[in-house]
TORKOL-4160 file (C-alpha; in steps of 0.2 Angstrom, whole numbers, padded with zeros to 4 digits, m for minus):
273
<pt num="1" X="0000" Y="0000" Z="0000"/>
<pt num="2" X="0007" Y="0018" Z="m0005"/>
<pt num="3" X="0010" Y="0030" Z="0009"/>
<pt num="4" X="m0001" Y="0046" Z="0008"/>
<pt num="5" X="0014" Y="0056" Z="0002"/>
<pt num="6" X="0031" Y="0052" Z="m0005"/>
<pt num="7" X="0046" Y="0059" Z="0004"/>
<pt num="8" X="0064" Y="0064" Z="0000"/>
<pt num="9" X="0070" Y="0045" Z="0002"/>
<pt num="10" X="0056" Y="0040" Z="m0011"/>
<pt num="11" X="0064" Y="0054" Z="m0023"/>
<pt num="12" X="0082" Y="0047" Z="m0020"/>
<pt num="13" X="0075" Y="0029" Z="m0024"/>
<pt num="14" X="0066" Y="0035" Z="m0039"/>
<pt num="15" X="0082" Y="0043" Z="m0046"/>
<pt num="16" X="0092" Y="0028" Z="m0043"/>
<pt num="17" X="0079" Y="0018" Z="m0052"/>
<pt num="18" X="0080" Y="0029" Z="m0068"/>
<pt num="19" X="0098" Y="0027" Z="m0068"/>
<pt num="20" X="0099" Y="0009" Z="m0066"/>
<pt num="21" X="0109" Y="0001" Z="m0079"/>
<pt num="22" X="0098" Y="m0013" Z="m0083"/>
<pt num="23" X="0079" Y="m0007" Z="m0079"/>
<pt num="24" X="0082" Y="0013" Z="m0080"/>
<pt num="25" X="0077" Y="0025" Z="m0092"/>
<pt num="26" X="0087" Y="0026" Z="m0108"/>
<pt num="27" X="0086" Y="0045" Z="m0109"/>
<pt num="28" X="0092" Y="0047" Z="m0091"/>
<pt num="29" X="0105" Y="0035" Z="m0092"/>
<pt num="30" X="0113" Y="0045" Z="m0107"/>
<pt num="31" X="0114" Y="0062" Z="m0096"/>
<pt num="32" X="0130" Y="0068" Z="m0088"/>
<pt num="33" X="0133" Y="0083" Z="m0078"/>
<pt num="34" X="0136" Y="0094" Z="m0093"/>
<pt num="35" X="0120" Y="0088" Z="m0103"/>
<pt num="36" X="0107" Y="0092" Z="m0090"/>
<pt num="37" X="0114" Y="0110" Z="m0086"/>
<pt num="38" X="0102" Y="0118" Z="m0099"/>
<pt num="39" X="0087" Y="0109" Z="m0090"/>
<pt num="40" X="0093" Y="0116" Z="m0074"/>
<pt num="41" X="0093" Y="0133" Z="m0080"/>
<pt num="42" X="0076" Y="0131" Z="m0089"/>
<pt num="43" X="0069" Y="0124" Z="m0073"/>
<pt num="44" X="0076" Y="0140" Z="m0063"/>
<pt num="45" X="0068" Y="0152" Z="m0075"/>
<pt num="46" X="0052" Y="0144" Z="m0075"/>
<pt num="47" X="0052" Y="0144" Z="m0056"/>
<pt num="48" X="0056" Y="0163" Z="m0056"/>
<pt num="49" X="0041" Y="0165" Z="m0069"/>
<pt num="50" X="0029" Y="0157" Z="m0058"/>
<pt num="51" X="0034" Y="0167" Z="m0044"/>
<pt num="52" X="0032" Y="0184" Z="m0053"/>
<pt num="53" X="0015" Y="0180" Z="m0057"/>
<pt num="54" X="0011" Y="0173" Z="m0040"/>
<pt num="55" X="0005" Y="0157" Z="m0048"/>
<pt num="56" X="0008" Y="0146" Z="m0031"/>
<pt num="57" X="0002" Y="0130" Z="m0038"/>
<pt num="58" X="0014" Y="0131" Z="m0052"/>
<pt num="59" X="0027" Y="0138" Z="m0040"/>
<pt num="60" X="0025" Y="0121" Z="m0030"/>
<pt num="61" X="0028" Y="0111" Z="m0046"/>
<pt num="62" X="0043" Y="0121" Z="m0052"/>
<pt num="63" X="0051" Y="0119" Z="m0035"/>
<pt num="64" X="0050" Y="0100" Z="m0037"/>
<pt num="65" X="0057" Y="0101" Z="m0055"/>
<pt num="66" X="0072" Y="0111" Z="m0047"/>
<pt num="67" X="0074" Y="0099" Z="m0033"/>
<pt num="68" X="0073" Y="0085" Z="m0046"/>
<pt num="69" X="0089" Y="0094" Z="m0054"/>
<pt num="70" X="0099" Y="0093" Z="m0038"/>
<pt num="71" X="0094" Y="0074" Z="m0035"/>
<pt num="72" X="0100" Y="0070" Z="m0053"/>
<pt num="73" X="0117" Y="0079" Z="m0050"/>
<pt num="74" X="0119" Y="0070" Z="m0033"/>
<pt num="75" X="0115" Y="0053" Z="m0041"/>
<pt num="76" X="0127" Y="0057" Z="m0055"/>
<pt num="77" X="0141" Y="0061" Z="m0041"/>
<pt num="78" X="0136" Y="0045" Z="m0032"/>
<pt num="79" X="0139" Y="0035" Z="m0046"/>
<pt num="80" X="0157" Y="0042" Z="m0050"/>
<pt num="81" X="0161" Y="0042" Z="m0031"/>
<pt num="82" X="0162" Y="0061" Z="m0029"/>
<pt num="83" X="0149" Y="0064" Z="m0016"/>
<pt num="84" X="0132" Y="0059" Z="m0010"/>
<pt num="85" X="0116" Y="0069" Z="m0007"/>
<pt num="86" X="0118" Y="0068" Z="0011"/>
<pt num="87" X="0135" Y="0077" Z="0009"/>
<pt num="88" X="0126" Y="0091" Z="m0001"/>
<pt num="89" X="0113" Y="0093" Z="0013"/>
<pt num="90" X="0127" Y="0092" Z="0027"/>
<pt num="91" X="0138" Y="0105" Z="0018"/>
<pt num="92" X="0122" Y="0117" Z="0015"/>
<pt num="93" X="0116" Y="0117" Z="0033"/>
<pt num="94" X="0134" Y="0118" Z="0041"/>
<pt num="95" X="0137" Y="0134" Z="0029"/>
<pt num="96" X="0121" Y="0142" Z="0034"/>
<pt num="97" X="0124" Y="0140" Z="0052"/>
<pt num="98" X="0141" Y="0147" Z="0050"/>
<pt num="99" X="0134" Y="0162" Z="0040"/>
<pt num="100" X="0119" Y="0166" Z="0053"/>
<pt num="101" X="0129" Y="0169" Z="0069"/>
<pt num="102" X="0115" Y="0181" Z="0073"/>
<pt num="103" X="0103" Y="0166" Z="0074"/>
<pt num="104" X="0115" Y="0152" Z="0079"/>
<pt num="105" X="0126" Y="0161" Z="0092"/>
<pt num="106" X="0137" Y="0147" Z="0098"/>
<pt num="107" X="0139" Y="0139" Z="0079"/>
<pt num="108" X="0128" Y="0124" Z="0081"/>
<pt num="109" X="0110" Y="0120" Z="0074"/>
<pt num="110" X="0103" Y="0121" Z="0091"/>
<pt num="111" X="0111" Y="0137" Z="0096"/>
<pt num="112" X="0101" Y="0152" Z="0102"/>
<pt num="113" X="0101" Y="0170" Z="0095"/>
<pt num="114" X="0112" Y="0182" Z="0104"/>
<pt num="115" X="0103" Y="0193" Z="0117"/>
<pt num="116" X="0105" Y="0209" Z="0107"/>
<pt num="117" X="0096" Y="0215" Z="0092"/>
<pt num="118" X="0106" Y="0214" Z="0074"/>
<pt num="119" X="0102" Y="0226" Z="0060"/>
<pt num="120" X="0100" Y="0220" Z="0042"/>
<pt num="121" X="0115" Y="0231" Z="0037"/>
<pt num="122" X="0126" Y="0222" Z="0051"/>
<pt num="123" X="0119" Y="0205" Z="0045"/>
<pt num="124" X="0123" Y="0209" Z="0027"/>
<pt num="125" X="0141" Y="0215" Z="0032"/>
<pt num="126" X="0145" Y="0200" Z="0043"/>
<pt num="127" X="0138" Y="0189" Z="0029"/>
<pt num="128" X="0152" Y="0195" Z="0016"/>
<pt num="129" X="0165" Y="0194" Z="0030"/>
<pt num="130" X="0162" Y="0177" Z="0033"/>
<pt num="131" X="0161" Y="0172" Z="0015"/>
<pt num="132" X="0177" Y="0181" Z="0013"/>
<pt num="133" X="0185" Y="0171" Z="0027"/>
<pt num="134" X="0179" Y="0155" Z="0019"/>
<pt num="135" X="0188" Y="0160" Z="0003"/>
<pt num="136" X="0203" Y="0162" Z="0011"/>
<pt num="137" X="0202" Y="0146" Z="0021"/>
<pt num="138" X="0200" Y="0138" Z="0003"/>
<pt num="139" X="0215" Y="0148" Z="m0003"/>
<pt num="140" X="0202" Y="0157" Z="m0016"/>
<pt num="141" X="0204" Y="0176" Z="m0019"/>
<pt num="142" X="0187" Y="0186" Z="m0022"/>
<pt num="143" X="0191" Y="0191" Z="m0039"/>
<pt num="144" X="0179" Y="0196" Z="m0054"/>
<pt num="145" X="0186" Y="0181" Z="m0063"/>
<pt num="146" X="0177" Y="0168" Z="m0053"/>
<pt num="147" X="0160" Y="0175" Z="m0057"/>
<pt num="148" X="0152" Y="0162" Z="m0068"/>
<pt num="149" X="0152" Y="0168" Z="m0087"/>
<pt num="150" X="0136" Y="0159" Z="m0091"/>
<pt num="151" X="0125" Y="0169" Z="m0080"/>
<pt num="152" X="0113" Y="0180" Z="m0088"/>
<pt num="153" X="0120" Y="0196" Z="m0093"/>
<pt num="154" X="0111" Y="0206" Z="m0081"/>
<pt num="155" X="0114" Y="0196" Z="m0067"/>
<pt num="156" X="0132" Y="0194" Z="m0071"/>
<pt num="157" X="0133" Y="0214" Z="m0072"/>
<pt num="158" X="0126" Y="0216" Z="m0055"/>
<pt num="159" X="0137" Y="0203" Z="m0047"/>
<pt num="160" X="0153" Y="0211" Z="m0055"/>
<pt num="161" X="0147" Y="0227" Z="m0049"/>
<pt num="162" X="0144" Y="0221" Z="m0032"/>
<pt num="163" X="0161" Y="0212" Z="m0030"/>
<pt num="164" X="0169" Y="0229" Z="m0036"/>
<pt num="165" X="0158" Y="0239" Z="m0023"/>
<pt num="166" X="0164" Y="0226" Z="m0010"/>
<pt num="167" X="0182" Y="0233" Z="m0011"/>
<pt num="168" X="0176" Y="0251" Z="m0011"/>
<pt num="169" X="0175" Y="0254" Z="m0030"/>
<pt num="170" X="0158" Y="0262" Z="m0031"/>
<pt num="171" X="0148" Y="0278" Z="m0031"/>
<pt num="172" X="0145" Y="0285" Z="m0014"/>
<pt num="173" X="0126" Y="0289" Z="m0019"/>
<pt num="174" X="0114" Y="0287" Z="m0033"/>
<pt num="175" X="0117" Y="0305" Z="m0039"/>
<pt num="176" X="0134" Y="0298" Z="m0046"/>
<pt num="177" X="0127" Y="0284" Z="m0055"/>
<pt num="178" X="0113" Y="0296" Z="m0063"/>
<pt num="179" X="0127" Y="0308" Z="m0069"/>
<pt num="180" X="0137" Y="0293" Z="m0076"/>
<pt num="181" X="0121" Y="0288" Z="m0086"/>
<pt num="182" X="0119" Y="0306" Z="m0093"/>
<pt num="183" X="0138" Y="0305" Z="m0098"/>
<pt num="184" X="0135" Y="0287" Z="m0107"/>
<pt num="185" X="0120" Y="0294" Z="m0116"/>
<pt num="186" X="0130" Y="0309" Z="m0122"/>
<pt num="187" X="0144" Y="0297" Z="m0128"/>
<pt num="188" X="0131" Y="0286" Z="m0137"/>
<pt num="189" X="0124" Y="0301" Z="m0146"/>
<pt num="190" X="0141" Y="0305" Z="m0152"/>
<pt num="191" X="0144" Y="0288" Z="m0159"/>
<pt num="192" X="0127" Y="0288" Z="m0167"/>
<pt num="193" X="0132" Y="0305" Z="m0176"/>
<pt num="194" X="0147" Y="0297" Z="m0182"/>
<pt num="195" X="0138" Y="0282" Z="m0189"/>
<pt num="196" X="0150" Y="0269" Z="m0182"/>
<pt num="197" X="0140" Y="0254" Z="m0178"/>
<pt num="198" X="0154" Y="0247" Z="m0167"/>
<pt num="199" X="0155" Y="0262" Z="m0156"/>
<pt num="200" X="0136" Y="0264" Z="m0156"/>
<pt num="201" X="0134" Y="0245" Z="m0149"/>
<pt num="202" X="0149" Y="0248" Z="m0137"/>
<pt num="203" X="0141" Y="0264" Z="m0130"/>
<pt num="204" X="0123" Y="0254" Z="m0129"/>
<pt num="205" X="0132" Y="0241" Z="m0118"/>
<pt num="206" X="0139" Y="0255" Z="m0106"/>
<pt num="207" X="0121" Y="0263" Z="m0104"/>
<pt num="208" X="0114" Y="0246" Z="m0100"/>
<pt num="209" X="0128" Y="0242" Z="m0089"/>
<pt num="210" X="0124" Y="0259" Z="m0080"/>
<pt num="211" X="0106" Y="0255" Z="m0079"/>
<pt num="212" X="0110" Y="0240" Z="m0069"/>
<pt num="213" X="0120" Y="0250" Z="m0057"/>
<pt num="214" X="0105" Y="0260" Z="m0054"/>
<pt num="215" X="0095" Y="0246" Z="m0051"/>
<pt num="216" X="0108" Y="0240" Z="m0039"/>
<pt num="217" X="0108" Y="0257" Z="m0029"/>
<pt num="218" X="0090" Y="0256" Z="m0025"/>
<pt num="219" X="0092" Y="0239" Z="m0019"/>
<pt num="220" X="0084" Y="0230" Z="m0033"/>
<pt num="221" X="0088" Y="0216" Z="m0045"/>
<pt num="222" X="0091" Y="0219" Z="m0063"/>
<pt num="223" X="0085" Y="0204" Z="m0070"/>
<pt num="224" X="0068" Y="0204" Z="m0061"/>
<pt num="225" X="0066" Y="0222" Z="m0066"/>
<pt num="226" X="0069" Y="0219" Z="m0084"/>
<pt num="227" X="0058" Y="0204" Z="m0084"/>
<pt num="228" X="0043" Y="0214" Z="m0075"/>
<pt num="229" X="0045" Y="0228" Z="m0088"/>
<pt num="230" X="0045" Y="0216" Z="m0103"/>
<pt num="231" X="0029" Y="0208" Z="m0095"/>
<pt num="232" X="0021" Y="0225" Z="m0093"/>
<pt num="233" X="0025" Y="0228" Z="m0112"/>
<pt num="234" X="0017" Y="0212" Z="m0117"/>
<pt num="235" X="0002" Y="0214" Z="m0108"/>
<pt num="236" X="0000" Y="0233" Z="m0115"/>
<pt num="237" X="0003" Y="0227" Z="m0132"/>
<pt num="238" X="m0010" Y="0213" Z="m0131"/>
<pt num="239" X="m0022" Y="0227" Z="m0127"/>
<pt num="240" X="m0016" Y="0237" Z="m0141"/>
<pt num="241" X="m0020" Y="0222" Z="m0152"/>
<pt num="242" X="m0038" Y="0220" Z="m0144"/>
<pt num="243" X="m0041" Y="0238" Z="m0146"/>
<pt num="244" X="m0037" Y="0239" Z="m0165"/>
<pt num="245" X="m0047" Y="0223" Z="m0168"/>
<pt num="246" X="m0062" Y="0232" Z="m0160"/>
<pt num="247" X="m0060" Y="0246" Z="m0173"/>
<pt num="248" X="m0059" Y="0234" Z="m0187"/>
<pt num="249" X="m0040" Y="0234" Z="m0189"/>
<pt num="250" X="m0026" Y="0224" Z="m0184"/>
<pt num="251" X="m0008" Y="0227" Z="m0178"/>
<pt num="252" X="m0001" Y="0223" Z="m0196"/>
<pt num="253" X="m0013" Y="0234" Z="m0205"/>
<pt num="254" X="m0014" Y="0249" Z="m0193"/>
<pt num="255" X="m0004" Y="0265" Z="m0197"/>
<pt num="256" X="0009" Y="0272" Z="m0185"/>
<pt num="257" X="m0005" Y="0285" Z="m0179"/>
<pt num="258" X="m0018" Y="0272" Z="m0175"/>
<pt num="259" X="m0005" Y="0261" Z="m0166"/>
<pt num="260" X="0000" Y="0276" Z="m0156"/>
<pt num="261" X="m0018" Y="0281" Z="m0151"/>
<pt num="262" X="m0021" Y="0262" Z="m0146"/>
<pt num="263" X="m0005" Y="0262" Z="m0136"/>
<pt num="264" X="m0011" Y="0278" Z="m0126"/>
<pt num="265" X="m0028" Y="0271" Z="m0123"/>
<pt num="266" X="m0019" Y="0254" Z="m0117"/>
<pt num="267" X="m0008" Y="0263" Z="m0105"/>
<pt num="268" X="m0023" Y="0271" Z="m0097"/>
<pt num="269" X="m0033" Y="0255" Z="m0096"/>
<pt num="270" X="m0018" Y="0246" Z="m0088"/>
<pt num="271" X="m0014" Y="0259" Z="m0075"/>
<pt num="272" X="m0018" Y="0253" Z="m0057"/>
<pt num="273" X="m0034" Y="0259" Z="m0049"/>
């Protein structure tokens, strides 16, 4: 008789069965660490998308898919004698206990919080200090080079900026970033007037990089901010298409003036309140 709910042990057993050389799944048996990376990235993006639209039934499902990626890698590592899933769990718990001295004051999972209040700013500072200490213990240097190249461009730009800011290379306030953006726009306009495609694209890159810095200085996440803006555009453009269809036209047939008028109406209709 089946239990009411499967647990993590059942998931580990399932993964081992899928990779069984004699009775497993042919597709799963063909996979390696590198071949399932694209699946991992896709599942993480699908989870983020579900969270952004507050579709929590979908969030539950996508969390399962992301967990399966962890189980899959752990099974591959087990087969190669590298590590077990239990080692992944142990390392994670130990690291989080170590990085949260404001919760586990004596460095154990059962430790109690210190008797004084700790601010969010102090927590953030301590977190970076502890991470830097861990790097020194592993003989690693916190350089820009160890930030993964295959991160999404906006996320990597923000991580690079955070790393540089961590050693003091940063503007004191957002006004400096705003001035830098104005400077980059001016350089872009100069490149545009000279009709140099390479220079135009380079300056556009500088503008985007500076916009990421603006996002960072207001405490946001550049990847999430752009996804939200894109979603907003999609929703408004769907309204534009609907408005044009109601007028007996379509986006393909409408003039620029008709499109612009429909866009203005769509913006008003999509405004909150």
